[in-house]
DRENDO-1510 file (C-alpha; in Angstrom, 1 decimal, always signed):
<recs>
REC; n; res; u; v; w
REC; 1; MET; +80.2; +154.8; +54.7 .
REC; 2; ASN; +80.8; +158.1; +56.4 .
REC; 3; ARG; +78.6; +158.1; +59.9 .
REC; 4; PRO; +76.0; +160.9; +60.0 .
REC; 5; ARG; +76.9; +163.7; +61.9 .
REC; 6; LEU; +74.9; +164.7; +64.6 .
REC; 7; LEU; +75.2; +167.7; +67.3 .
REC; 8; LEU; +73.4; +166.9; +70.9 .
REC; 9; VAL; +72.1; +170.2; +72.7 .
REC; 10; ALA; +71.9; +167.8; +75.8 .
REC; 11; CYS; +70.9; +169.2; +79.4 .
REC; 12; ARG; +74.1; +168.2; +81.8 .
REC; 13; VAL; +71.9; +165.7; +83.8 .
REC; 14; PHE; +73.0; +163.2; +81.0 .
REC; 15; GLU; +76.6; +164.3; +81.0 .
REC; 16; ARG; +77.9; +161.4; +83.1 .
REC; 17; GLU; +75.9; +158.9; +81.0 .
REC; 18; LEU; +76.9; +160.5; +77.3 .
REC; 19; GLU; +80.4; +160.7; +78.8 .
REC; 20; VAL; +80.2; +156.6; +78.2 .
REC; 21; LEU; +77.9; +156.3; +75.2 .
REC; 22; ALA; +80.1; +158.7; +73.4 .
REC; 23; ARG; +83.0; +156.5; +73.1 .
REC; 24; SER; +81.3; +154.1; +70.8 .
REC; 25; ALA; +78.2; +155.9; +69.2 .
REC; 26; LYS; +77.5; +155.4; +65.8 .
REC; 27; THR; +77.0; +158.4; +64.8 .
REC; 28; GLU; +80.1; +161.2; +64.1 .
REC; 29; MET; +78.7; +163.5; +67.5 .
REC; 30; GLN; +79.7; +166.8; +69.5 .
REC; 31; ILE; +78.0; +167.5; +72.1 .
REC; 32; HIS; +76.6; +170.9; +73.7 .
REC; 33; TYR; +75.8; +171.5; +76.9 .
REC; 34; VAL; +72.9; +173.4; +78.5 .
REC; 35; GLU; +73.0; +174.2; +82.2 .
REC; 36; ILE; +70.5; +171.9; +84.5 .
REC; 37; ALA; +69.4; +175.2; +86.1 .
REC; 38; LEU; +66.8; +176.3; +83.0 .
REC; 39; HIS; +64.6; +172.9; +84.8 .
REC; 40; GLN; +64.2; +175.9; +87.6 .
REC; 41; GLN; +62.4; +178.4; +85.1 .
REC; 42; PRO; +60.1; +178.3; +83.4 .
REC; 43; GLY; +59.2; +176.4; +80.3 .
REC; 44; ALA; +59.4; +179.0; +77.8 .
REC; 45; GLN; +62.9; +180.1; +79.1 .
REC; 46; LEU; +64.2; +176.5; +78.6 .
REC; 47; ARG; +62.3; +176.7; +75.1 .
REC; 48; ALA; +64.4; +179.6; +74.2 .
REC; 49; ALA; +68.0; +178.8; +75.6 .
REC; 50; LEU; +67.3; +175.2; +72.8 .
REC; 51; GLN; +66.2; +177.1; +69.9 .
REC; 52; ALA; +68.9; +179.6; +70.5 .
REC; 53; GLU; +71.4; +176.0; +70.4 .
REC; 54; ILE; +69.3; +175.2; +67.0 .
REC; 55; ASN; +69.6; +178.4; +65.5 .
REC; 56; THR; +73.2; +178.5; +65.9 .
REC; 57; VAL; +74.1; +174.6; +64.5 .
REC; 58; PRO; +76.1; +174.7; +61.0 .
REC; 59; GLU; +73.6; +173.6; +58.6 .
REC; 60; GLN; +76.9; +172.7; +56.8 .
REC; 61; GLY; +79.0; +170.9; +59.3 .
REC; 62; TYR; +75.8; +168.4; +60.6 .
REC; 63; ASP; +73.2; +166.0; +59.3 .
REC; 64; ALA; +71.4; +166.3; +61.9 .
REC; 65; VAL; +70.7; +168.3; +65.4 .
REC; 66; GLY; +69.7; +165.8; +68.3 .
REC; 67; LEU; +67.8; +167.0; +71.9 .
REC; 68; GLY; +69.0; +165.1; +75.5 .
REC; 69; TYR; +66.0; +166.2; +76.7 .
REC; 70; GLY; +62.3; +165.5; +77.4 .
REC; 71; LEU; +58.6; +166.9; +77.5 .
REC; 72; CYS; +60.4; +168.4; +80.7 .
REC; 73; ASN; +57.4; +170.7; +81.3 .
REC; 74; ARG; +56.8; +171.8; +78.3 .
REC; 75; GLY; +59.7; +173.5; +77.4 .
REC; 76; LEU; +60.2; +171.6; +74.0 .
REC; 77; VAL; +56.4; +172.9; +72.7 .
REC; 78; GLY; +56.7; +175.4; +70.0 .
REC; 79; LEU; +60.8; +174.1; +69.2 .
REC; 80; LYS; +61.0; +174.8; +65.4 .
REC; 81; ALA; +63.6; +173.1; +62.9 .
REC; 82; HIS; +65.3; +175.2; +60.2 .
REC; 83; GLY; +68.1; +174.0; +58.3 .
REC; 84; LEU; +68.2; +171.0; +59.4 .
REC; 85; PRO; +66.0; +167.9; +61.3 .
REC; 86; VAL; +65.7; +168.1; +65.3 .
REC; 87; VAL; +65.8; +164.8; +66.9 .
REC; 88; ILE; +63.6; +164.6; +70.0 .
REC; 89; PRO; +63.0; +161.7; +72.7 .
REC; 90; ARG; +59.5; +161.2; +72.9 .
REC; 91; ALA; +60.2; +161.4; +77.0 .
REC; 92; HIS; +58.2; +162.9; +79.5 .
REC; 93; ASP; +61.5; +164.4; +80.8 .
REC; 94; CYS; +65.2; +163.0; +82.2 .
REC; 95; LEU; +64.0; +160.2; +83.9 .
REC; 96; GLY; +62.2; +158.4; +81.6 .
REC; 97; LEU; +65.6; +158.2; +79.6 .
REC; 98; LEU; +67.5; +157.3; +82.1 .
REC; 99; LEU; +65.3; +154.4; +82.9 .
REC; 100; GLY; +65.1; +153.0; +79.3 .
REC; 101; SER; +61.1; +153.7; +78.4 .
REC; 102; SER; +58.3; +155.6; +79.6 .
REC; 103; LYS; +56.6; +152.3; +80.2 .
REC; 104; ARG; +59.1; +152.1; +82.8 .
REC; 105; TYR; +59.1; +155.5; +84.4 .
REC; 106; LEU; +55.3; +155.7; +85.2 .
REC; 107; ALA; +55.1; +152.1; +86.2 .
REC; 108; GLU; +57.4; +153.0; +88.9 .
REC; 109; LEU; +55.2; +156.1; +89.8 .
REC; 110; GLU; +51.9; +153.9; +89.7 .
REC; 111; LYS; +53.9; +151.7; +91.7 .
REC; 112; GLN; +54.5; +154.0; +94.2 .
REC; 113; PRO; +53.2; +158.0; +93.1 .
REC; 114; GLY; +54.9; +159.8; +96.0 .
REC; 115; THR; +58.3; +159.2; +94.6 .
REC; 116; TYR; +61.3; +161.6; +94.2 .
REC; 117; PHE; +63.3; +160.4; +91.1 .
REC; 118; GLN; +67.4; +161.3; +91.3 .
REC; 119; SER; +70.1; +160.4; +89.2 .
REC; 120; CYS; +74.1; +160.6; +89.6 .
REC; 121; GLY; +73.7; +164.1; +87.2 .
REC; 122; TRP; +71.1; +164.8; +89.9 .
REC; 123; ILE; +73.0; +164.4; +92.7 .
REC; 124; GLU; +76.7; +165.7; +91.3 .
REC; 125; HIS; +74.4; +169.7; +90.7 .
REC; 126; LEU; +72.8; +169.1; +94.3 .
REC; 127; PRO; +75.4; +171.5; +95.8 .
REC; 128; ALA; +75.9; +170.0; +99.8 .
REC; 129; ASP; +74.5; +172.6; +102.3 .
REC; 130; ARG; +70.8; +171.9; +100.3 .
REC; 131; THR; +68.7; +168.9; +101.9 .
REC; 132; LEU; +66.8; +169.1; +98.5 .
REC; 133; ARG; +66.0; +170.4; +95.2 .
REC; 134; PRO; +63.0; +169.5; +93.4 .
REC; 135; LEU; +63.6; +168.7; +89.8 .
REC; 136; ALA; +60.8; +171.8; +88.3 .
REC; 137; ALA; +60.7; +174.0; +91.7 .
REC; 138; GLY; +60.9; +178.0; +90.9 .
REC; 139; GLU; +64.4; +179.4; +92.4 .
REC; 140; GLY; +63.4; +179.8; +96.1 .
REC; 141; LEU; +63.2; +176.4; +96.8 .
REC; 142; ALA; +66.5; +175.6; +95.3 .
REC; 143; MET; +67.9; +177.6; +98.3 .
REC; 144; ASN; +68.6; +176.9; +101.7 .
REC; 145; ARG; +66.8; +179.4; +104.6 .
REC; 146; GLU; +69.6; +181.5; +105.3 .
REC; 147; GLU; +70.6; +182.6; +101.2 .
REC; 148; MET; +65.9; +183.4; +101.3 .
REC; 149; ILE; +66.6; +185.2; +104.5 .
REC; 150; ALA; +69.3; +187.5; +102.8 .
REC; 151; ARG; +67.4; +187.9; +99.9 .
REC; 152; TYR; +63.6; +188.1; +100.7 .
REC; 153; GLY; +63.9; +189.4; +104.5 .
REC; 154; GLU; +62.4; +187.1; +107.1 .
REC; 155; GLU; +58.9; +187.0; +106.6 .
REC; 156; ALA; +59.1; +186.2; +102.9 .
REC; 157; ALA; +61.6; +183.2; +103.9 .
REC; 158; GLN; +59.4; +181.7; +106.5 .
REC; 159; PHE; +56.3; +181.5; +103.3 .
REC; 160; LEU; +58.9; +179.8; +101.4 .
REC; 161; SER; +59.7; +177.2; +103.5 .
REC; 162; GLU; +56.5; +176.7; +104.4 .
REC; 163; GLU; +55.4; +176.4; +100.4 .
REC; 164; TYR; +58.7; +173.9; +100.0 .
REC; 165; ALA; +57.4; +172.2; +102.9 .
REC; 166; LYS; +53.9; +171.7; +101.2 .
REC; 167; PHE; +55.9; +170.9; +97.9 .
REC; 168; THR; +58.1; +168.0; +99.6 .
REC; 169; GLN; +54.7; +166.6; +102.0 .
REC; 170; HIS; +53.6; +164.1; +99.7 .
REC; 171; TYR; +56.9; +162.4; +98.9 .
REC; 172; LYS; +57.3; +159.1; +100.4 .
REC; 173; ARG; +60.2; +157.2; +98.8 .
REC; 174; LEU; +63.6; +158.4; +97.2 .
REC; 175; ALA; +64.6; +156.7; +94.0 .
REC; 176; PHE; +68.0; +156.7; +92.4 .
REC; 177; ILE; +68.5; +155.6; +89.1 .
REC; 178; SER; +71.7; +153.8; +89.2 .
REC; 179; THR; +73.7; +154.2; +85.7 .
REC; 180; PRO; +77.3; +153.0; +84.7 .
REC; 181; VAL; +79.0; +156.0; +85.3 .
REC; 182; ALA; +82.2; +157.0; +87.8 .
REC; 183; LYS; +81.3; +158.0; +91.3 .
REC; 184; LEU; +78.1; +155.8; +91.3 .
REC; 185; GLU; +79.2; +154.8; +95.2 .
REC; 186; GLU; +79.4; +158.1; +95.8 .
REC; 187; ARG; +76.5; +159.8; +94.1 .
REC; 188; ASP; +74.5; +156.7; +95.6 .
REC; 189; ARG; +75.2; +157.4; +99.2 .
REC; 190; ARG; +74.3; +160.8; +98.9 .
REC; 191; ALA; +71.2; +160.6; +97.9 .
REC; 192; GLU; +70.5; +157.8; +100.4 .
REC; 193; GLU; +71.1; +160.2; +103.3 .
REC; 194; ILE; +68.5; +162.4; +101.2 .
REC; 195; ALA; +65.8; +160.1; +101.5 .
REC; 196; LYS; +66.9; +159.9; +105.2 .
REC; 197; GLN; +66.7; +163.4; +105.9 .
REC; 198; GLN; +63.7; +163.4; +104.6 .
REC; 199; GLY; +62.4; +160.4; +106.2 .
REC; 200; TRP; +61.4; +158.7; +102.8 .
REC; 201; THR; +62.1; +155.4; +101.6 .
REC; 202; TYR; +65.1; +154.6; +99.6 .
REC; 203; GLU; +65.3; +152.6; +96.6 .
REC; 204; ARG; +68.1; +151.9; +94.0 .
REC; 205; LEU; +66.7; +151.4; +90.7 .
REC; 206; PRO; +68.7; +149.8; +88.1 .
REC; 207; GLY; +68.4; +152.6; +85.0 .
REC; 208; ASP; +69.0; +151.3; +81.2 .
REC; 209; LEU; +70.3; +153.8; +78.6 .
REC; 210; GLY; +69.3; +152.4; +75.6 .
REC; 211; TRP; +67.5; +154.6; +75.0 .
REC; 212; LEU; +70.1; +156.9; +75.3 .
REC; 213; ARG; +72.4; +154.5; +73.1 .
REC; 214; ARG; +70.2; +155.2; +70.3 .
REC; 215; LEU; +69.7; +159.0; +70.2 .
REC; 216; VAL; +73.2; +158.8; +69.8 .
REC; 217; ASP; +74.1; +155.9; +66.9 .
REC; 218; GLY; +70.6; +157.7; +64.9 .
REC; 219; GLU; +68.4; +154.9; +65.6 .
REC; 220; TRP; +65.6; +156.9; +65.4 .
REC; 221; ASP; +61.9; +154.7; +65.4 .
REC; 222; ASP; +59.2; +156.7; +65.5 .
REC; 223; LYS; +57.8; +155.1; +68.6 .
REC; 224; GLU; +60.5; +156.2; +70.5 .
REC; 225; PHE; +61.7; +159.8; +68.6 .
REC; 226; LEU; +60.2; +162.7; +67.1 .
REC; 227; VAL; +62.1; +164.0; +63.7 .
REC; 228; LEU; +61.2; +167.3; +62.8 .
REC; 229; LYS; +61.9; +168.5; +59.6 .
REC; 230; PRO; +63.2; +171.9; +58.2 .
REC; 231; GLY; +59.7; +173.9; +58.6 .
REC; 232; GLN; +57.9; +172.3; +61.7 .
REC; 233; GLN; +57.7; +172.7; +65.3 .
REC; 234; VAL; +57.0; +170.6; +68.4 .
REC; 235; ALA; +53.4; +169.9; +69.1 .
REC; 236; LEU; +51.8; +168.8; +72.3 .
REC; 237; THR; +49.7; +165.5; +71.9 .
REC; 238; TYR; +47.4; +163.7; +74.4 .
REC; 239; GLY; +48.4; +160.1; +72.8 .
REC; 240; ASP; +51.6; +157.9; +74.2 .
REC; 241; GLY; +53.4; +160.0; +71.4 .
REC; 242; LEU; +53.9; +162.9; +73.4 .
REC; 243; ILE; +54.8; +165.2; +70.3 .
REC; 244; ALA; +53.8; +165.0; +67.4 .
REC; 245; ALA; +55.4; +168.0; +64.1 .
REC; 246; GLU; +52.9; +170.1; +62.8 .
REC; 247; PRO; +53.7; +173.3; +60.3 .
REC; 248; ALA; +55.9; +176.3; +62.0 .
</recs>
């Protein structure tokens, strides 16, 4: 029996985890990575980039397109399937996928609402001269002060620094999601350093790659995944399913 042919379009935050899962995937899978920097842009830009990826997948070469993304600042709303089905996890963002379920992700937020989550992927793409890179912040908050002064001038840089302080002031805990990937201990130490710099408590949470594994294995249960049929698009819902299919 032939394995399903899957083209997975994924955020680079999952790159190390997908390297592990690809070795035993039950699908015949190829992965196209989208740069993590898109998380710092408005949702419409993420949607446009993902739509462009979907539109270029050759129908004769694959059975489905998978997305290694969660809802991610509503960046998936309005995304359309054309010639192939598009499989999307019913996740709020990458954090739930790395923790194994939305239930666990929301439980961690309920336990400590002021939690800033990190993972190996986020740490890997966090330049060493930055103190912090917010998950969904604007470009200015991803730059250090010298870069802000050079680009915007002293007065504007001061304003951006103040906004950065407002953004981070409600955080109390940094939770590092630990997954079985290369250089785990190095990323773990870097996350703990960030927590100390910010004056937050530090906690290491064991990750769970089951949800990602089911994505790459073609086990697309409706409770965990939305499968868009050609001619449908993603709509936002307010129940546990997060997203639904509607006519494009």
